[in-house]
Backbone as a printed PyTorch tensor [residue, N CA C, xyz], in Angstrom:
tensor([[[ 74.1510,   8.2100, -31.6830],
         [ 75.5830,   7.9650, -31.5740],
         [ 75.9770,   8.0410, -30.0990]],

        [[ 76.9260,   7.2370, -29.7570],
         [ 77.5560,   7.3430, -28.4450],
         [ 78.6750,   8.3690, -28.6120]],

        [[ 78.5460,   9.5200, -27.9780],
         [ 79.5380,  10.5860, -28.1030],
         [ 80.4890,  10.4900, -26.9270]],

        [[ 81.7440,  10.2220, -27.2390],
         [ 82.7450,  10.0420, -26.1870],
         [ 83.4690,  11.3570, -25.9200]],

        [[ 83.5770,  11.6410, -24.6550],
         [ 84.3520,  12.7610, -24.1280],
         [ 83.5880,  14.0820, -24.1430]],

        [[ 82.3360,  14.0450, -23.6730],
         [ 81.5910,  15.2930, -23.4960],
         [ 82.3850,  16.2550, -22.6090]],

        [[ 83.1390,  15.6800, -21.6920],
         [ 83.9740,  16.4740, -20.7890],
         [ 84.8800,  17.4370, -21.5730]],

        [[ 85.3640,  17.0030, -22.7320],
         [ 86.2010,  17.8590, -23.5720],
         [ 85.4290,  19.1100, -23.9850]],

        [[ 84.1670,  18.9320, -24.3400],
         [ 83.3310,  20.0820, -24.7110],
         [ 83.1140,  21.0100, -23.5260]],

        [[ 82.7960,  20.4230, -22.3710],
         [ 82.5370,  21.2200, -21.1670],
         [ 83.7710,  22.0360, -20.7930]],

        [[ 84.9320,  21.4180, -20.8280],
         [ 86.1700,  22.1380, -20.5090],
         [ 86.3930,  23.2940, -21.4750]],

        [[ 86.0750,  23.0550, -22.7510],
         [ 86.2740,  24.1040, -23.7400],
         [ 85.2910,  25.2470, -23.5440]],

        [[ 83.9950,  24.9400, -23.3770],
         [ 83.0420,  26.0440, -23.2600],
         [ 83.1680,  26.7690, -21.9330]],

        [[ 83.8060,  26.1680, -20.9470],
         [ 84.0940,  26.8820, -19.7070],
         [ 85.1040,  28.0020, -19.9780]],

        [[ 86.0720,  27.7300, -20.8590],
         [ 87.0760,  28.7350, -21.2330],
         [ 86.5670,  29.6840, -22.3180]],

        [[ 85.6240,  29.2100, -23.1370],
         [ 85.0940,  29.9840, -24.2620],
         [ 83.5560,  29.9490, -24.2010]],

        [[ 82.9730,  30.7340, -23.2950],
         [ 81.5200,  30.6680, -23.0700],
         [ 80.6730,  30.9020, -24.3180]],

        [[ 81.1680,  31.6550, -25.3000],
         [ 80.3820,  31.9000, -26.5160],
         [ 80.1490,  30.6230, -27.3130]],

        [[ 80.9590,  29.5930, -27.0730],
         [ 80.8100,  28.3360, -27.8110],
         [ 79.7790,  27.4080, -27.1810]],

        [[ 79.3570,  27.6800, -25.9510],
         [ 78.5480,  26.7280, -25.1970],
         [ 77.2440,  26.3380, -25.8930]],

        [[ 76.4390,  27.2800, -26.2920],
         [ 75.1360,  26.9530, -26.8860],
         [ 75.2990,  26.1180, -28.1530]],

        [[ 76.2450,  26.4780, -28.9930],
         [ 76.4560,  25.7440, -30.2470],
         [ 76.9900,  24.3410, -29.9870]],

        [[ 77.9230,  24.2010, -29.0590],
         [ 78.4630,  22.8810, -28.7540],
         [ 77.4320,  21.9970, -28.0710]],

        [[ 76.6410,  22.5700, -27.1820],
         [ 75.5730,  21.7810, -26.5500],
         [ 74.5650,  21.3000, -27.5910]],

        [[ 74.2010,  22.1790, -28.5060],
         [ 73.2460,  21.8030, -29.5560],
         [ 73.8210,  20.6790, -30.4220]],

        [[ 75.0940,  20.8080, -30.8140],
         [ 75.7250,  19.7520, -31.6100],
         [ 75.7450,  18.4380, -30.8270]],

        [[ 76.1330,  18.4950, -29.5650],
         [ 76.2270,  17.2920, -28.7410],
         [ 74.8800,  16.5670, -28.6580]],

        [[ 73.8390,  17.2960, -28.3580],
         [ 72.5220,  16.6670, -28.2050],
         [ 72.0080,  16.1080, -29.5330]],

        [[ 72.2960,  16.7870, -30.6050],
         [ 71.8900,  16.2610, -31.9060],
         [ 72.6850,  14.9980, -32.2440]],

        [[ 73.9920,  15.0380, -32.0420],
         [ 74.8260,  13.8660, -32.3420],
         [ 74.4300,  12.6760, -31.4740]],

        [[ 74.0970,  12.9270, -30.2410],
         [ 73.7000,  11.8730, -29.3170],
         [ 72.4870,  11.0970, -29.8330]],

        [[ 71.5830,  11.7810, -30.4940],
         [ 70.3650,  11.1550, -30.9940],
         [ 70.4340,  10.7750, -32.4750]],

        [[ 71.5630,  11.0580, -33.1180],
         [ 71.7090,  10.7690, -34.5450],
         [ 71.9940,   9.2840, -34.7810]],

        [[ 71.6900,   8.8570, -35.9810],
         [ 72.0050,   7.4890, -36.4000],
         [ 72.8090,   7.5510, -37.6930]],

        [[ 73.9270,   8.2510, -37.6460],
         [ 74.7730,   8.3920, -38.8160],
         [ 75.4900,   7.0770, -39.0880]],

        [[ 75.3110,   6.5420, -40.2730],
         [ 75.9390,   5.2700, -40.6430],
         [ 77.0950,   5.4580, -41.6150]],

        [[ 77.1880,   6.6600, -42.2060],
         [ 78.2390,   6.9480, -43.1800],
         [ 78.6280,   8.4250, -43.0850]],

        [[ 79.7850,   8.7710, -43.6260],
         [ 80.1410,  10.1990, -43.6760],
         [ 79.1110,  11.0180, -44.4620]],

        [[ 78.5120,  10.4030, -45.4600],
         [ 77.5000,  11.1040, -46.2530],
         [ 76.2840,  11.4850, -45.4050]],

        [[ 75.9250,  10.6330, -44.4400],
         [ 74.8310,  10.9590, -43.5230],
         [ 75.1470,  12.2250, -42.7370]],

        [[ 76.3740,  12.3240, -42.2630],
         [ 76.8020,  13.5130, -41.5140],
         [ 76.7570,  14.7350, -42.4270]],

        [[ 77.2770,  14.5750, -43.6270],
         [ 77.3550,  15.6840, -44.5850],
         [ 75.9590,  16.1740, -44.9790]],

        [[ 74.9900,  15.2650, -45.0670],
         [ 73.6230,  15.6780, -45.3780],
         [ 73.0710,  16.6030, -44.2960]],

        [[ 73.3830,  16.2900, -43.0440],
         [ 72.8930,  17.1030, -41.9330],
         [ 73.7190,  18.3740, -41.7460]],

        [[ 75.0270,  18.2610, -41.9740],
         [ 75.9500,  19.3870, -41.7990],
         [ 76.6990,  19.6180, -43.1090]],

        [[ 76.0970,  20.3300, -44.0450],
         [ 76.7260,  20.5250, -45.3590],
         [ 78.0920,  21.2140, -45.3130]],

        [[ 78.3490,  22.0070, -44.2760],
         [ 79.6430,  22.6970, -44.1890],
         [ 80.7110,  21.8460, -43.5100]],

        [[ 80.3490,  20.6810, -43.0190],
         [ 81.3320,  19.7900, -42.3940],
         [ 82.3070,  19.3000, -43.4580]],

        [[ 83.5350,  19.0510, -43.0320],
         [ 84.5550,  18.5220, -43.9410],
         [ 84.8290,  17.0720, -43.5810]],

        [[ 84.7380,  16.2090, -44.5680],
         [ 85.0480,  14.7990, -44.3630],
         [ 86.5560,  14.6390, -44.5320]],

        [[ 87.1960,  14.0960, -43.5000],
         [ 88.6460,  13.9330, -43.4870],
         [ 89.0120,  12.4480, -43.5600]],

        [[ 90.2830,  12.1710, -43.7170],
         [ 90.7440,  10.7840, -43.6620],
         [ 90.6240,  10.2490, -42.2430]],

        [[ 90.8040,   8.9430, -42.0860],
         [ 90.7390,   8.2650, -40.7820],
         [ 89.3550,   8.3530, -40.1520]],

        [[ 88.3170,   8.3710, -40.9890],
         [ 86.9340,   8.4360, -40.5020],
         [ 86.6850,   9.6260, -39.5930]],

        [[ 87.2830,  10.7380, -39.9230],
         [ 87.1050,  11.9560, -39.1360],
         [ 86.2740,  12.9770, -39.8910]],

        [[ 85.6100,  13.8000, -39.1060],
         [ 84.8060,  14.8780, -39.6570],
         [ 85.1120,  16.1440, -38.8710]],

        [[ 85.2880,  17.2380, -39.5890],
         [ 85.5160,  18.5400, -38.9650],
         [ 84.2370,  19.3480, -39.1050]],

        [[ 83.7250,  19.8370, -37.9730],
         [ 82.4980,  20.6290, -37.9390],
         [ 82.8430,  22.0880, -37.6570]],

        [[ 82.1620,  22.9980, -38.3550],
         [ 82.2690,  24.4240, -38.0610],
         [ 81.2540,  24.7280, -36.9660]],

        [[ 81.7240,  25.3460, -35.9000],
         [ 80.8770,  25.6620, -34.7480],
         [ 80.7640,  27.1760, -34.6060]],

        [[ 79.5600,  27.6170, -34.3590],
         [ 79.2460,  29.0500, -34.1760],
         [ 79.7640,  29.8930, -35.3430]],

        [[ 79.2970,  29.5160, -36.5260],
         [ 79.6560,  30.2910, -37.7160],
         [ 81.1250,  30.2100, -38.0560]],

        [[ 81.7470,  29.0720, -37.7930],
         [ 83.1510,  28.8160, -38.1030],
         [ 84.1190,  29.5430, -37.1660]],

        [[ 83.6090,  30.0510, -36.0550],
         [ 84.4840,  30.6710, -35.0540],
         [ 85.2940,  29.5910, -34.3340]],

        [[ 84.6680,  28.4260, -34.1910],
         [ 85.3110,  27.3010, -33.5150],
         [ 85.2500,  26.0800, -34.4220]],

        [[ 86.1370,  25.1270, -34.1540],
         [ 86.1640,  23.8940, -34.9300],
         [ 86.0790,  22.7020, -33.9890]],

        [[ 85.4010,  21.6680, -34.4550],
         [ 85.2440,  20.4280, -33.7130],
         [ 85.6120,  19.2890, -34.6540]],

        [[ 86.4700,  18.3780, -34.1810],
         [ 86.8590,  17.2230, -34.9820],
         [ 86.4810,  15.9700, -34.2090]],

        [[ 85.7740,  15.0760, -34.8990],
         [ 85.3870,  13.7940, -34.3130],
         [ 85.8860,  12.6630, -35.1920]],

        [[ 86.2820,  11.5800, -34.5400],
         [ 86.5750,  10.3260, -35.2330],
         [ 85.3390,   9.4590, -35.0740]],

        [[ 84.9180,   8.8320, -36.1450],
         [ 83.6950,   8.0330, -36.1230],
         [ 83.9910,   6.5520, -36.3040]],

        [[ 83.2520,   5.7500, -35.5770],
         [ 83.1280,   4.3080, -35.8260],
         [ 81.6640,   4.1160, -36.1690]],

        [[ 81.3510,   4.3230, -37.4280],
         [ 79.9580,   4.2710, -37.8740],
         [ 79.3280,   2.9170, -37.5840]],

        [[ 80.1220,   1.8360, -37.7320],
         [ 79.5830,   0.4950, -37.5100],
         [ 79.1990,   0.2530, -36.0540]],

        [[ 79.8060,   0.9850, -35.1260],
         [ 79.5170,   0.8350, -33.7000],
         [ 78.6770,   1.9870, -33.1470]],

        [[ 78.4230,   3.0090, -33.9830],
         [ 77.6330,   4.1530, -33.5310],
         [ 78.3830,   5.0280, -32.5380]],

        [[ 79.6860,   5.2320, -32.7870],
         [ 80.5140,   6.0140, -31.8670],
         [ 81.0770,   7.2520, -32.5670]],

        [[ 80.9840,   8.3880, -31.8840],
         [ 81.6470,   9.6300, -32.2940],
         [ 82.5840,  10.0180, -31.1560]],

        [[ 83.8600,  10.0550, -31.4320],
         [ 84.8580,  10.3510, -30.4170],
         [ 85.4280,  11.7410, -30.6790]],

        [[ 85.2000,  12.6440, -29.7440],
         [ 85.6940,  14.0130, -29.8880],
         [ 87.2130,  13.9980, -29.7530]],

        [[ 87.8820,  14.4420, -30.8030],
         [ 89.3440,  14.4680, -30.8290],
         [ 89.9040,  15.8690, -30.6250]],

        [[ 89.1300,  16.8770, -31.0170],
         [ 89.6170,  18.2510, -30.9220],
         [ 88.4270,  19.1950, -30.8820]],

        [[ 88.5450,  20.1960, -30.0550],
         [ 87.6490,  21.3500, -30.1160],
         [ 88.5240,  22.5610, -29.8100]],

        [[ 88.4070,  23.5860, -30.6420],
         [ 89.2590,  24.7450, -30.4440],
         [ 88.8620,  25.8980, -31.3420]],

        [[ 89.6300,  26.9480, -31.2330],
         [ 89.4170,  28.1030, -32.0910],
         [ 89.9170,  27.7680, -33.4900]],

        [[ 89.5480,  28.5950, -34.4150],
         [ 90.0070,  28.4110, -35.7870],
         [ 91.5390,  28.4550, -35.8290]],

        [[ 92.1430,  29.3860, -35.0920],
         [ 93.6070,  29.5170, -35.0650],
         [ 94.2710,  28.2610, -34.4770]],

        [[ 93.6870,  27.6960, -33.4220],
         [ 94.2330,  26.4620, -32.8330],
         [ 94.1160,  25.3020, -33.8130]],

        [[ 93.0010,  25.2480, -34.5200],
         [ 92.7860,  24.1870, -35.5040],
         [ 93.8590,  24.2260, -36.5950]],

        [[ 94.2300,  25.4230, -37.0000],
         [ 95.2310,  25.5740, -38.0620],
         [ 96.6000,  25.0270, -37.6620]],

        [[ 96.8300,  24.7930, -36.3780],
         [ 98.1290,  24.3110, -35.8870],
         [ 98.2000,  22.7970, -35.7340]],

        [[ 97.1020,  22.0890, -36.0030],
         [ 97.1010,  20.6430, -35.8040],
         [ 96.8770,  19.9240, -37.1350]],

        [[ 97.1480,  18.6310, -37.1320],
         [ 96.7560,  17.7690, -38.2410],
         [ 95.4840,  17.0660, -37.7850]],

        [[ 94.3670,  17.5150, -38.2810],
         [ 93.0650,  17.0200, -37.8160],
         [ 92.8420,  15.5490, -38.1390]],

        [[ 93.6100,  14.9990, -39.0540],
         [ 93.4460,  13.5930, -39.4280],
         [ 94.1480,  12.6370, -38.4780]],

        [[ 95.0370,  13.1810, -37.6280],
         [ 95.7860,  12.3190, -36.7020],
         [ 95.7410,  12.7960, -35.2580]],

        [[ 95.3270,  14.0110, -35.0160],
         [ 95.3540,  14.6010, -33.6780],
         [ 94.4940,  13.8160, -32.6970]],

        [[ 95.0240,  13.5650, -31.4880],
         [ 94.3050,  12.7330, -30.5110],
         [ 94.1030,  13.3800, -29.1610]],

        [[ 94.3350,  14.6540, -29.0270],
         [ 94.1180,  15.2990, -27.7350],
         [ 93.8880,  16.7680, -27.9040]],

        [[ 93.1940,  17.3810, -26.9600],
         [ 92.8960,  18.7890, -27.0550],
         [ 94.0670,  19.6430, -26.5600]],

        [[ 94.2020,  20.8680, -27.1160],
         [ 95.2860,  21.7380, -26.6410],
         [ 95.0830,  22.1210, -25.1900]],

        [[ 96.1700,  22.3700, -24.5070],
         [ 96.1070,  22.7490, -23.0860],
         [ 95.6050,  24.1480, -22.9100]]])
């Protein structure tokens, strides 16, 4: 997959160093993945939640953090829309959110 906005992950793990190893691992795996459907993602990440608008919410570091990506499976693109704490995630609509909290 072409993962768009790695910078979003870097900015987040700079503020939350405990998330770095888990986010880096997810990024490198997604980069080499060939997910063609939400079911492909779910097979690899059983705890992921499939959302509307071709989005998937991933639990990071034992659900301490959340990551939301919008997928264009036909183009092989995963676009990071949100990364944050569980509390920050609870304040957004993950199906429409298009930017990370400040």
